[in-house]
C-alpha positions as CSV (number, residue, x, y, z in Angstrom):
1,M,7.6,-62.2,-18.7
2,T,5.6,-65.1,-17.5
3,E,4.5,-66.8,-14.3
4,D,7.1,-69.4,-15.1
5,M,10.0,-67.0,-15.0
6,L,12.6,-68.3,-12.6
7,Q,12.2,-66.7,-9.1
8,D,15.9,-66.0,-8.9
9,E,15.7,-63.9,-12.0
10,R,12.8,-61.9,-10.6
11,L,14.5,-61.5,-7.3
12,E,17.6,-60.1,-9.0
13,E,15.6,-57.6,-11.0
14,I,13.5,-56.6,-8.0
15,L,16.6,-56.0,-5.9
16,S,18.1,-53.9,-8.7
17,L,14.9,-51.8,-8.8
18,L,15.1,-51.4,-5.0
19,K,18.7,-50.2,-5.1
20,S,17.7,-47.6,-7.8
21,N,14.4,-46.4,-6.3
22,Q,14.6,-47.4,-2.6
23,T,11.0,-48.7,-2.8
24,V,8.8,-50.9,-5.0
25,K,5.1,-51.6,-5.2
26,I,3.5,-55.0,-5.5
27,I,0.9,-53.8,-8.1
28,D,3.7,-52.4,-10.3
29,L,5.9,-55.5,-10.0
30,A,3.0,-57.8,-10.8
31,E,2.3,-55.9,-14.0
32,R,6.0,-55.7,-14.9
33,F,6.6,-59.5,-14.6
34,S,3.1,-60.6,-15.7
35,V,2.6,-62.6,-12.5
36,T,0.1,-62.6,-9.7
37,R,0.4,-60.2,-6.7
38,E,0.7,-63.3,-4.4
39,T,3.7,-64.4,-6.4
40,I,5.3,-60.9,-5.9
41,R,4.4,-61.1,-2.2
42,R,6.3,-64.4,-1.9
43,D,9.3,-62.8,-3.7
44,L,9.3,-59.9,-1.3
45,Y,9.1,-62.1,1.7
46,E,12.0,-64.1,0.3
47,L,14.1,-60.9,-0.1
48,E,13.2,-60.0,3.5
49,S,14.3,-63.3,4.8
50,R,17.7,-62.8,3.1
51,G,18.0,-59.4,4.8
52,Q,17.9,-57.5,1.4
53,A,14.5,-55.8,1.7
54,R,11.9,-55.0,4.2
55,K,8.3,-55.8,3.4
56,V,5.8,-53.0,3.9
57,H,2.1,-52.5,3.2
58,G,1.7,-52.7,-0.6
59,G,5.3,-53.3,-1.4
60,A,8.9,-53.2,0.0
61,V,11.7,-50.8,0.8
62,I,15.5,-51.3,0.5
63,Q,16.9,-53.0,3.6
64,K,19.0,-50.6,5.7
65,A,22.4,-51.6,6.7
66,G,21.5,-51.4,10.4
67,F,18.5,-53.6,10.3
68,E,19.1,-57.2,11.2
69,P,16.5,-59.8,10.0
70,P,14.8,-61.5,13.0
71,Y,16.5,-64.8,14.1
72,A,13.4,-66.8,13.3
73,A,13.4,-65.5,9.7
74,R,17.1,-66.2,9.3
75,N,16.7,-69.7,10.8
76,D,14.0,-70.6,8.3
77,S,15.7,-69.3,5.2
78,N,18.0,-71.2,2.8
79,V,18.0,-74.2,5.2
80,N,19.3,-76.7,2.6
81,E,22.1,-74.4,1.5
82,K,23.1,-73.7,5.1
83,E,23.1,-77.4,6.0
84,A,25.3,-78.2,3.0
85,I,27.7,-75.4,4.0
86,A,27.8,-76.6,7.6
87,E,28.6,-80.1,6.6
88,K,31.4,-79.1,4.3
89,A,32.9,-76.7,6.9
90,A,33.0,-79.5,9.4
91,E,35.3,-81.4,7.1
92,L,37.9,-78.7,7.8
93,V,38.0,-79.6,11.5
94,E,40.5,-82.2,12.8
95,D,40.6,-84.2,16.0
96,G,42.2,-82.2,18.8
97,D,41.5,-78.8,17.2
98,S,40.8,-75.7,19.3
99,L,38.0,-73.7,17.8
100,F,36.4,-70.3,18.0
101,I,32.8,-70.7,16.8
102,D,30.7,-67.6,16.3
103,L,27.0,-67.3,16.8
104,G,24.6,-67.7,13.9
105,T,22.1,-70.1,12.2
106,T,24.7,-71.6,9.9
107,T,27.4,-72.0,12.6
108,L,24.8,-73.7,14.8
109,M,24.3,-76.3,12.1
110,F,28.0,-76.6,11.7
111,A,28.3,-77.4,15.4
112,R,25.9,-80.3,15.0
113,H,28.4,-81.9,12.5
114,L,31.2,-82.0,15.1
115,K,30.0,-84.9,17.1
116,K,32.4,-87.3,15.4
117,R,35.4,-85.2,16.1
118,T,37.4,-86.0,19.3
119,G,39.4,-83.9,21.7
120,L,37.9,-80.5,20.6
121,K,38.2,-77.3,22.6
122,V,35.4,-74.8,21.7
123,I,35.2,-71.2,22.7
124,T,31.9,-69.5,21.7
125,N,29.7,-66.5,22.4
126,S,26.5,-68.4,21.5
127,V,24.5,-70.0,24.3
128,L,22.6,-72.1,21.7
129,L,25.8,-73.4,20.3
130,A,27.2,-74.2,23.7
131,M,24.0,-76.1,24.5
132,E,24.3,-78.0,21.3
133,L,27.8,-79.2,22.2
134,V,27.4,-79.7,25.9
135,D,26.7,-83.4,25.5
136,H,29.6,-83.9,23.0
137,P,31.5,-87.0,24.3
138,S,34.9,-85.4,24.3
139,A,34.7,-81.7,23.6
140,K,35.5,-79.0,26.2
141,V,33.1,-76.0,25.7
142,I,33.8,-72.5,27.0
143,L,31.3,-69.7,26.9
144,C,33.0,-66.3,26.8
145,G,30.4,-64.6,29.2
146,G,29.2,-61.1,28.7
147,E,25.9,-59.4,28.0
148,L,23.2,-61.7,26.8
149,R,21.1,-60.5,23.8
150,A,17.5,-61.5,23.8
151,G,16.3,-63.5,20.8
152,E,19.8,-64.3,19.6
153,Y,21.1,-65.9,22.9
154,S,24.5,-64.3,22.1
155,L,27.1,-62.9,24.4
156,S,29.0,-59.7,23.8
157,G,30.3,-56.5,25.4
158,S,33.4,-55.6,27.4
159,V,33.2,-58.7,29.7
160,A,33.0,-61.0,26.6
161,A,35.9,-59.2,25.0
162,R,38.1,-59.5,28.0
163,N,37.4,-63.2,28.4
164,M,37.9,-63.8,24.7
165,E,41.4,-62.2,24.9
166,A,42.5,-65.1,27.2
167,F,42.4,-67.6,24.4
168,Y,44.0,-68.5,21.1
169,A,42.7,-71.2,18.7
170,D,43.7,-73.2,15.7
171,K,40.6,-72.1,13.7
172,A,37.8,-69.6,13.8
173,F,34.5,-70.3,12.2
174,I,32.4,-67.1,11.8
175,G,29.0,-66.2,10.6
176,V,28.4,-63.5,8.0
177,G,25.7,-60.8,7.8
178,G,27.1,-59.3,4.5
179,L,29.9,-60.0,2.1
180,T,31.4,-57.9,-0.7
181,V,34.8,-57.7,-2.3
182,E,35.1,-54.0,-1.5
183,S,33.8,-54.0,2.1
184,G,34.8,-57.5,3.2
185,I,32.8,-59.2,5.9
186,T,30.2,-57.2,7.7
187,D,27.4,-57.8,10.3
188,Y,24.7,-56.0,12.1
189,H,25.5,-55.9,15.8
190,V,28.5,-53.6,16.8
191,E,29.5,-55.4,19.9
192,E,29.2,-58.9,18.4
193,A,31.3,-57.6,15.5
194,E,34.1,-56.9,18.0
195,I,33.9,-60.5,19.3
196,R,34.2,-61.7,15.7
197,R,37.3,-59.6,15.2
198,L,38.9,-61.0,18.3
199,M,38.2,-64.5,17.1
200,I,39.8,-63.7,13.7
201,D,42.8,-62.0,15.3
202,R,43.5,-64.9,17.7
203,A,43.0,-67.8,15.4
204,K,45.6,-69.3,13.1
205,E,43.0,-69.8,10.4
206,T,39.6,-68.2,9.7
207,V,36.7,-69.8,7.9
208,A,33.6,-67.7,7.0
209,L,30.3,-69.5,6.5
210,A,28.0,-67.6,4.1
211,D,25.1,-68.7,2.0
212,A,24.6,-67.0,-1.4
213,S,22.1,-64.5,0.0
214,K,24.8,-62.8,2.0
215,F,26.8,-62.0,-1.2
216,G,26.5,-58.4,-2.2
217,V,25.1,-57.3,1.1
218,I,26.8,-54.6,3.3
219,A,25.6,-54.8,6.9
220,F,26.1,-52.1,9.5
221,A,29.4,-53.1,11.3
222,K,32.7,-53.9,9.6
223,I,34.2,-57.2,10.8
224,A,37.2,-57.8,8.6
225,D,38.8,-57.2,5.2
226,L,39.0,-60.3,3.0
227,Q,42.8,-60.5,3.5
228,L,42.1,-61.7,7.0
229,I,39.8,-64.5,5.8
230,D,41.4,-67.8,4.7
231,T,38.3,-69.7,3.4
232,I,34.7,-68.9,2.6
233,V,32.3,-71.8,2.4
234,T,29.2,-71.0,0.4
235,D,26.6,-72.7,-1.9
236,N,26.6,-72.9,-5.6
237,G,24.0,-70.2,-5.9
238,A,26.7,-67.6,-5.2
239,D,27.3,-65.1,-7.9
240,P,30.0,-66.6,-10.2
241,D,31.6,-63.2,-10.9
242,M,31.9,-62.4,-7.2
243,V,33.3,-65.9,-6.5
244,R,36.0,-65.2,-9.2
245,K,36.8,-61.9,-7.6
246,L,37.1,-63.4,-4.2
247,R,39.4,-66.0,-5.4
248,D,41.5,-63.3,-7.2
249,T,42.1,-61.7,-3.7
250,G,43.6,-65.0,-2.5
251,V,40.6,-66.3,-0.5
252,Q,39.8,-70.0,-0.9
253,V,36.1,-70.3,-1.9
254,M,34.5,-73.7,-1.4
255,L,31.2,-74.2,-3.2
256,V,28.7,-76.8,-2.1
């Protein structure tokens, strides 16, 4: 293998090694792929940004289901893909819609594409998202309240859940920590997962926004089976076999 080997191919094989061995060493990977150690370091940092591995001294270990990548790392990863997903998802919103919008880096980008829609009613558990829409010329924005999580600026807990139960919406747009055909939609924070479930239960239609790095990942907390998701908007880097399986379950998959 050469330095010119596509990074995606290396990442796929490194991830396979991690799943088999739980850990990998930079020196071994550099020899295996005939690339520099710096190239491998970049690969491992990329896997870490996707939430699939954790970089440690001299190598990496498999990412545990309960470990959530830091917001800053998530915010800086796959930016172009997330932007394309957000723009496409915004096309599913009509004037006058009532919306549940979940917290997340992709849903925040999605909110920025709603400025041209009129008469929206938005219920959210994301302080950042509410701030993004507060100057919308015709949208009514409702924060669900609850316990504020540092770093994420998200609201959850019993207060948030009680307040969320007071509303119904036309559509729910939710973020995704992990997505598999067998486990459905998963995420990392237990109380935030409960808020997502309420959004799904109380919306007529649910749209999940997930870049390709979320495919094949199982996070700590179950959100919903795929039968409860109407549409998944993702990028064309998503695994084709998994896209086919998702469509076979009846989920509409939109590729950008």
